[in-house]
C-alpha angles and dihedrals in degrees: 000000000000117000113244095199113125119231098258134155088259092057096042098040114127106257097188096087090055096049110078092183093060093044089053091049092054090049090052091049090052090050091057091066090235096114106075136152116282126215113224117176101229102031107036106115089215091065113082111229119227119252089239092055094047093046093050094047092047092045094051094043093050092047092061129082117233091260092048090051091054089053089065089070092068129086110185129200115252131185131201094198097062132092132274092267091062092048091050092049090054092048089051091054090050094049101037106028096031092221115195101228153349132235109207118213128172123009139072135295098248094045090047092050092052091050093045090055089049095049094044090052089054095049123099088202117033112260124245103230118206136186137185099237105152093147099017139298090300089075084081109005134062121227088037136119127263118213111174142299118249096254086061090049089050091058095057124108094215126053096198091084090061089058090048091050090050089051093050093047090047092052091050091049092050089051089052094048094252121142107178130053118195092219159147110046105223096185117126111233096231097145118058090197093060104131098194108036106035108115091012089077127079089230145273101298111093094208093053092045090051097043095047093043090054091052090053091049092051093047090055100040097042085062099046105269124122108237118212118202113212155237102007127225090017133291099193101098102061138096096200127088108234090209087069109025138002110270118219117223108200096188119155122221096264094051093046092049099043100036125015100037096042098082091047090050090053091047091050091051090051091054105255105182098212142030129193120214114220129229096251135132116224114187086196089073107024134038097199109088095217095052106117118200086245091068097030110113087190089062104033101039103016100044106019104035104025108030098029088036093220110177102178130097114298114208126192117228111251108306092211093067111121093232088074108008094068092057099060142042118250111286097017094086092051092053092047091049091051092049090051089061105262117147102199122042105212124207097357109190097208116020098179093053091043090054090053091052092048092049089050090054091048091049091049092050093240090123119036116235092218090054092052092046090052091054092049090052089049089056091049091051089053089052091052091049089051090055098251090136086073101029118174125196116257114263096238099179092057096033101107093045090053093046094050096068110174090219089065092064089051093053093047092053093045090054092059091042088060097037107044106107132209096210099178131013103165096157094042086240094143129114099033107238111163102059089167092062101031113085102196129194125177130212115194112198115197095012129102121234116279096038119163090247091055091048094052093044087056092054091065100040138359100238118135126265118216110198121205103188095185108074089197093050114155125250091261091066092056092042088062092051099048097073090051090059093059096099092055128083095193126048124187113202115193123190116212141177090033123166136217098243112118091195091060098048089256090286098305110138125223090238091056092050091049091048091052091050091051090053091048091052091060108092091199093061131067111208126206114196119200122189110203092194149042115000091225088068088072090083087076091050101042094115091068113109090208114038131170130184117209092175095210141032099229128132091259092049092049090048094052104041097067090046090057092046090055097040097248084124128027118238110246108160130107131198110267092202139040110254101174135347087271097042099055130171109283094033109144133127118217115225127198129258105245092190094241119157110284130207116226146133125288093241092055089062099040101267127124109236092200091060092040088056088070085080086076092064094049095045092048089047089058089054095043093050092045094243084137132347090236145338148193122233123192130179125185128183126189091351096310127109105229100168126033118156140154123213137193127346140301090249136018093252086071093228096138126027119223112249136177091272096055112119119222132198102248094201110186093002079081087075092068099026093049124014097028092054089059093045092051090048092053091048091048091051091051091242095114126053111201093206094052119101115262087232088066087069098031106041092184087075094061094089095044138081087262095063095107103041115112128220089246092055091050091051090049092051088238102111097101095259119148120242089250145331135218110276115141089031087070091058102057139059131204089270098048145282120346111250090224088065105031145039129188093233135034107267141144109311093012107073102137115099110219092167129346087269101037128064127183129221119273091244094053093111091048088054092052090047090052091052090049092052091050096045118116124243131236118262116262123245115213090344096309135094115245122244107267122170104229138184087203090069091065094040086059093043091052088054090050093048095050091047093053095039093045091218139079113285094236092054093050094048091048093050099039102036121001101050096040089048091050095241101164097172103037106102148120116246096018095187087077089065109021138045114255091245090069093061127078110235121237129194129358091229109210098166110046116012093016096213142089107275117227121153096359119095116269095216107094098214093048089048093050093056094049104279100290110104129163087229102035143006108091123122126191145139122255095259096056092045088050092054092052093046093046088056087054092046087054090052093249099313111124140136095005092305136099108225089180123029097204129041089268095146092058089049093051093043096057118102104226107162121078112239093017116099092192127098120202098308093327122101128223136200123276108233090183089072123067090213103036127152094274134044114269085224090066119089122258089250091069110121138180138098146262131227132219094233091063104278137128142170124195129181127195111199093188098056093023092234124156121193127186129181120181125181142145097232089156091069114141098347125033089205091072104115099167092112088065094034092059092036090229100163096046094045090055088050088053091054091054091058093043088055093060107116111228113233 
C-alpha cells in the first residue's frame, strides 16, 4: 500500500540526533579506524581545481534558474527500444525540467546513439549519461559485447585483466557517449542463497573483492568513465531480491566493520568517483522497518558522508524498484532520498511532482539550500571531468566499427583463460593426453547443436557430440543417448543455459542429474562434468570425480573450456566462493600446458585483425574468378590459430558450401605430411643414415643406375631422378583400362581401389617400383646432378621407410602420429572412413579413370597403387594439417609428448646447398621470383610445401607463423592455372606478414 504521509518537516526531520543507539554505533565505527578520508579526484578539497573547471561550473550554475538547478539532481531512465512517445517524453523532461542525466536501459547501441545526440542537443546543460555495464554493454544493449561477470573475474589468478576489461568497457562507453558506469559491484558474496547478487560479486573474500573492485574502478576512470561502487553498505548477505521486496541485513557491528564496508573503504581510498546506495533495511541503523538505506540519513549522511568522509557522487539505487517504490507516493521518495544525503536521484518516476516535494522541503527548511547547491555543483564538476564542457556529437555512421574493438575479444578470452577452474581431477584425467587411447564423446545439455564448445571439441578429436537442447529434458531423452555412448571410454557432459536462481537448482534439470549419476556408476567410463554457469551450482555436481567450472556460457567461455580439457591451455582459476565443505573458496587444480594448438584472437598473438581480414577479399576473388570453387585458409601464430575460415563451395554449382570439416586432397603436401614424417622419425631413432646409399636399405637398387645415390641427395631432389615417369599410361589403351591391370569390382588379385568402380591389380605397386628402378637419370652438369623436383624421390623414400619400419607406411603414420595427435580427418583413402559428401571433388578425369574424382586421390600413380603414395594420397582438413605442422614447428614436442627426441625437423628444414632452395624433403621460397610460392616478406628460413590440387603449407620458425591454404583448383579441369595466375596463395601469405604488429 502507498504511504499517504505528506513530505513535511516532521517526516523528513533528521532522527539521528535523537537516537543515542545510532550515535553510539557511529562512534564505535569511527573507533575501529575503518572510517578514513577518501580521495576522490574531483571533490577532494586537497586537490586544486583548475581555473577552467571552476569557471565552467560557476558559469553553468549561475546561468540556471533555481528550478533548473534542481533538475540537475535527476537521472531519468531512458530506452532506445520504445516508441516515439517515450522518446518525446524524455526530450520534454530534458527541455522543460532540465534534468541532469539519463540512465539508458534496454535497446541497441545505434538507436541509443541517435537518441543521445537528440537529447543532448535539447539540453541546456549537457546530460550525464549512465549505463549499467557490469559485464559489458550487453548487460543492457543488444548487438553488444559480453566480457565477464564478477564471479568469473573473482576466479582469475591475475588481476590485470580486470583493469583491461574496465579499460575496454570505458572505451566503448566513451564511443557511445556514456559517462557513468554503475559498476563495480563491491558486495561480498556471503550468502549463497542471494538471488540478486550471486555471480555479480567478485566472491566471498573481502580482500579479493576490494582488490579486484579497485582494479575495475581504475580501468574505468583511467579512461574517462565515472565508476560507481555499489550497493552500499553491502548487499551480499541477503536472500531477498531488492527489485521485488526490501531485504533486511541483520549485520552486527563487527561484521559490518570487518566485512561489508571494507571493499567500499578500499574503493574510496582508490578514488572511486561514485557510490550507489542499495535498497536495504539495516536494523542496526534504523528502527523503522520500511527505512531503506537509500532514504536513511543515518546511513547516507551519518555513515557514508560524515564518518567515512566520502566526498564523491552518491547515487540512489533505482527509485522505481518495488522494494521502495510501493511504499510512497510519486515524488515523496525522491525528497526523502535527497534529505538522506544522496546527490543523484536515479530513475525518478515523476520528476515534476518530485520537484514540487523538494521545493516544499526547501521552503520548510528541512533541506538546506546551501547543501543542495553544493550537490548540484558536485554534479557539474563531474560533468566537467567527463568532458561535457567540450561535448561532441556521437559519430553514428562509424559507431559499430568503433565499438567492436578487436582488443576487446582478446581481453574477454583472456579472462576465461585465467578463470576456468578444474575443481576436481581425482583420476588425473585432465588434461587429456593419450588421444589414441581415449575414445571421447560429448553430451551438451542445454545447448543447441553446432555450439562453439562442440566445434572446438571437434578440433582436438573426432568423437561425437550429442546435443540435448532442453536443459530440463525428461529421462527418456537421456535413455536414448546412453546406448550410443557404449563405444566410448570417456564422456564429457557440459551443462549450458544455466541460471542464477538457487531455488531452481541453477537451471540443472533432474533428468540431467540422473543421467550424470548413471554415467558415474559405470566403471568402464570416466565422466567429466563441466558447469558452464554459476559456481554455486557445483553443489549438485560434487559427486563427479572430474569437475570443471566454466562460470558462464558465453562464446569466450565455450572457446576456452575445451582448450583446457585438452591441455592447449593450462587451468589457472580458483573458486571465488565456498560451495560446500569440500569445495571451499580457493579450490582449483592447476593443469599443465601440453603445447597443443590453441584458438585465439589475432591481437593476442601480435597480429592486426583488420589487416588480416584482407584475406577475405583475396580468397573470395579466387572463387569469383573461378581459380577454385572454394578453399580453407588457416593462420596460426605462436601456437594459436588466429584465422580459420572457409570460402565458397565444393563445386561451381554451389550445391555444398565449404566448411571447416571439408576434406581436401593434399596432393604433394603428402610428401611432408606423410613420408617425410616417417623418414625424420627413422633418422631421429638412429635407424636411417642420411649419408648412406639408398641401395644399403634397398638392395634391389645395387645393380641399377641408382646404386650410388644417397638418402640425403634424394631428399634434396638432387639425385638425378626425373620429375616423373610414365606409370599409369602403361596400363590403359585408347579404349580403356587393360584387364591385366584392372577389374571393375574388388576381387581376388584386384584389391586396390582406384575409383569406386575400378580396382587395380595387387602387384600394381611392384610394377611401379620396377619402372622406377629402370628409369633413366638426368645428365650431370660439371660432375653433379641438377636440382630437379621429383615425385620419384618420395616413391623411393616410401620404400625405404616401409623396409625399415617393417610395416605399411599408412599404418605407421596412423599409429605414431595421426591418432596420438587426434587427427580425425588426416587419412589415405578417405572413402573408407567418410561419406563422399564430406570430401571436395577434384578433376573430372576423362583420360584415365574416366569419372569425376571425389574421395579418391587425384594423382594417377598414387591412385593406381591403391591410394597410398609416397608422393601423394593424403586427405585432411586445414585444422588437422595445422596440428601436424604445428608439431613440426615445435620440433616434435606436442600434446605432452615428444614425437622426435632431437631437433630433427629443424635439421631437415634447413637449406644447406647453394643453388638448391630445398631442404631435406621440405621446400622453401624462391626469392629469385617476384611471385614465388612464399611471400617475399617471409624470412628465408620459411619451410613447407605446395600441392598440385591447389594446396600449400608454410611455416616460419622465426616468427612462429603457420599458414595453410587448401583448395580443389583442379575441379573440374586440372588445366585451371588461375590460382597461380592471380598469385592467390602468395598474396594471402603477404597479408599475414603485413598484419604483424610492430612492437
